N, C-alpha and C positions, 0 to 999 in steps of 0.2 A: 835432680833427684830429691825426694823429700825424706828428711831424716826422721827418727822416731819422735823427736820432740815436736817437730812441725806436724806430724801426723796426729799426735796427741791433741794439739791445740787447733786441729781442723774442727774439732767439736767446740761448742760454746764454752767460754770460760765459766767456771762454776763457783758460786758463792754458797758456803754452808753457813746459814744463820741459826744460831743456837739461842733460843729465847727462854728466859727463866723468870717468868712472872705469873702468879696464879690467877690474877684478875683478868678475865677475858676482855674487859672494856678498858683496861689500863693504858696509860700513855705509851708504855713500852710496845704495845701492839701497834699503835699508830706509827711509832718509829720503824718497826718492821715493814709496815705497809709502804711508807715513804721510801725506804731503802729499796724494797723490791721493785717499786714503780720505776725508779731510775735505772736499776740494773737491767730490767727487762727492756727498757727503751734503748739500751745499748746492745740488745740481742745477746746478752749474757744470761746464764741460767742461775736461778735462786732456788735453793732447797731450804725450807724453814723447818727446824726441829723444835717444836714447842714442847719443852720437857714436861710441863704439867699436863698438857693435853694428851700426850702419848703415855702418860703415867710412868715416866722413867723412874727406875729405882736407883736412888743416889748412894745406897749403902754398899761400900766396898767390904766384902767378906774375906775371911782369911784365905780361903781356897783360891781367890782371885789375885792374890799378891804374886808378883812375878818371881819372887824368890822361892815359891812353892814348887816342889818336884812335879814335873809333868804339867806345868801350867798351860791352861787353855782359856781363852776368853769365854765368858758365859754367852749364850745365844743372843741375848738382847744387846750385849756389848759388841758382839761380832757384826750385828746388823749396823750399829752406829759406826763401827770402824770402816765399813764399806763406804759410807758417806764421807768420812774424813779422808779416806784414801783417794777418792776421785775429785775432791774439791781443790780449788786453786787458792782460796782464802777462807779463813774461819772468822766469823763475825759473832761476837757475844752481845746480847742485849739483856740488861738486867737492872733491877733496882738495888740501891745500896741499903742494906739492913744491918744496923749495929756496926757500921764501918766496913763491912765486907760484902761480897756477893752472897746471894742466898745459898743455903746448904745444897739446894738442888743443883746449882751450877758447879759448886765445889765437888759434888759427887760425880758430875759428868767429867770433870777434870781427872778425878781420882780413877774412875772406872774406864773411861774411854781414852782420853789423851794420854793417860799414864799406863795404859794397858801394855803389859810386857816390858815395862821400862822401870828399872829399879832405882833406888836412891843412889846407888853407885853411878848409874848412868847419868843421873841429874848432876851429881857432884863433878863428874868428868866432862859434862856438857857434850856427850857423845852425839846428840841429835837423834830424836826419835824418827825412825825411818818413814813413818806415815805422815809426819808433819814438818820434818826438817826442811827449812828454806821457805816455808809458807808464811805469809803475813797473818797477823792477828789484828783485828779492828774491834774495839769495844765501844759500846754506847751504854753509859750508866746513867741512871736517874736518881735524884734525891729530893726529898721534900724540903730539906733545909737549904740554905743559900750557900753558894760557893765560898764567899768570904768566911762564913762561920765554919765550914768544913776545913778551910785552910788554917783557921785559928786552932782547930783541934788537931792539926797535923794529919788529917784523914786522907787528903788528896795524895800527899807524898807517900804516906804509908801504904795505901792501896797500890799505888804505882810500883813500889819496890817489892812488896810481898806477893803481888799477883802478876801484873803485866811484865815487869822486868824479869822476875823469877822464871816465869813460864818461857819467856823469849830466850833467855840464856840456857835454862835447863833442858828445854826441848829442841833447841836449835832453830827457833823461828827466825825469819828474816827481819821482822820488826813487830812492835806492839804499840799501835796507835790507840789513843783513848779519847773519846768525845764525851765530856761530862755535861749533863743537863741538870741544872739545879732548880729549886723552887717549883717542883712538880707536885701540885696539890689539887684536890678535887675542884676547888673554885678558881683554878688558874684562868687568867684572862685569855680569851680566844686569840688576841693579837700576839701574846707572848708564846702561846702554843704554836701558832703558825710560824713565828720567827724561829723557834727551835727545830721545827720540822724542815725548815729551809736549810738549817745547818746540817741536818741529816742528809738531805738531798745533795748538798754541796760536797759532803764527805763521800757520798756514793759516786758522784760524778768523778771526783779525783781518783777514787779507788778503781773504778772501771777503766779510766785512762791509763793508770799505772800498770794494771794487769795487761791491758792490750799492748802497751809499749814494752813490756818485759822488764820494767824497772825493778819489780820485786825479785825477779830472777837474778838481776845484777847484784842486788843487796845480799841475796842468799849466797851467791858465789863469793862475794867479798867476806861475808861472815865465816864461810867454810874455810877460806884461806887463813883467816885469823885464828880459827880453832886449830888448824893443822900446824901453823907456825908456833902457837902456844904449846901444843903437845910435843912438838919437836924440840923445843927449848927446855921442856920440863925435865 
């Protein structure tokens, strides 16, 4: 007999790729293309949400806050939530601007991943029902070098205030981050090709982990830890 989980995954595993770069010919788009190529070769599904191309509104308004009486998601957010609900992994692709992701991506987190989820839920690490247990994979690009970013404390800071914070606050199973530095207009073709190979390798690993159920195991272990913590509090 097939249980509900097996029935769910009779369909192709689904990757939701959220792209936040306004330059149509930017290297981030090449990252998305390389990632999609590998995923499709594994007969898994990729949905790319290019936030600038779809003219996503990143501004969270007062009526959208989950603490408001009678809260309901705005129509554009409800459409994005359908994509989040049906995906098996969330993938962010974005440039680092002034030490942080673009405001467009932060707005996506505020309005979509945070929809109906209050600061109290984050504090208590309840786990957002739509994303709890799902892995997050990020690819970020920077024009400056990784050694310079480390000197500024940027790498550790971004990891803590974005990757780890989202993982713990939303109940994600993991938050892996691939950083690609020295991305400039006159970037050498050999260097660009090398970085895209890193993207393909990460995609191969991700597809294998999804197919083998490794992320589910991580999610179950994380849930047990949260339950144990809640029980001892």
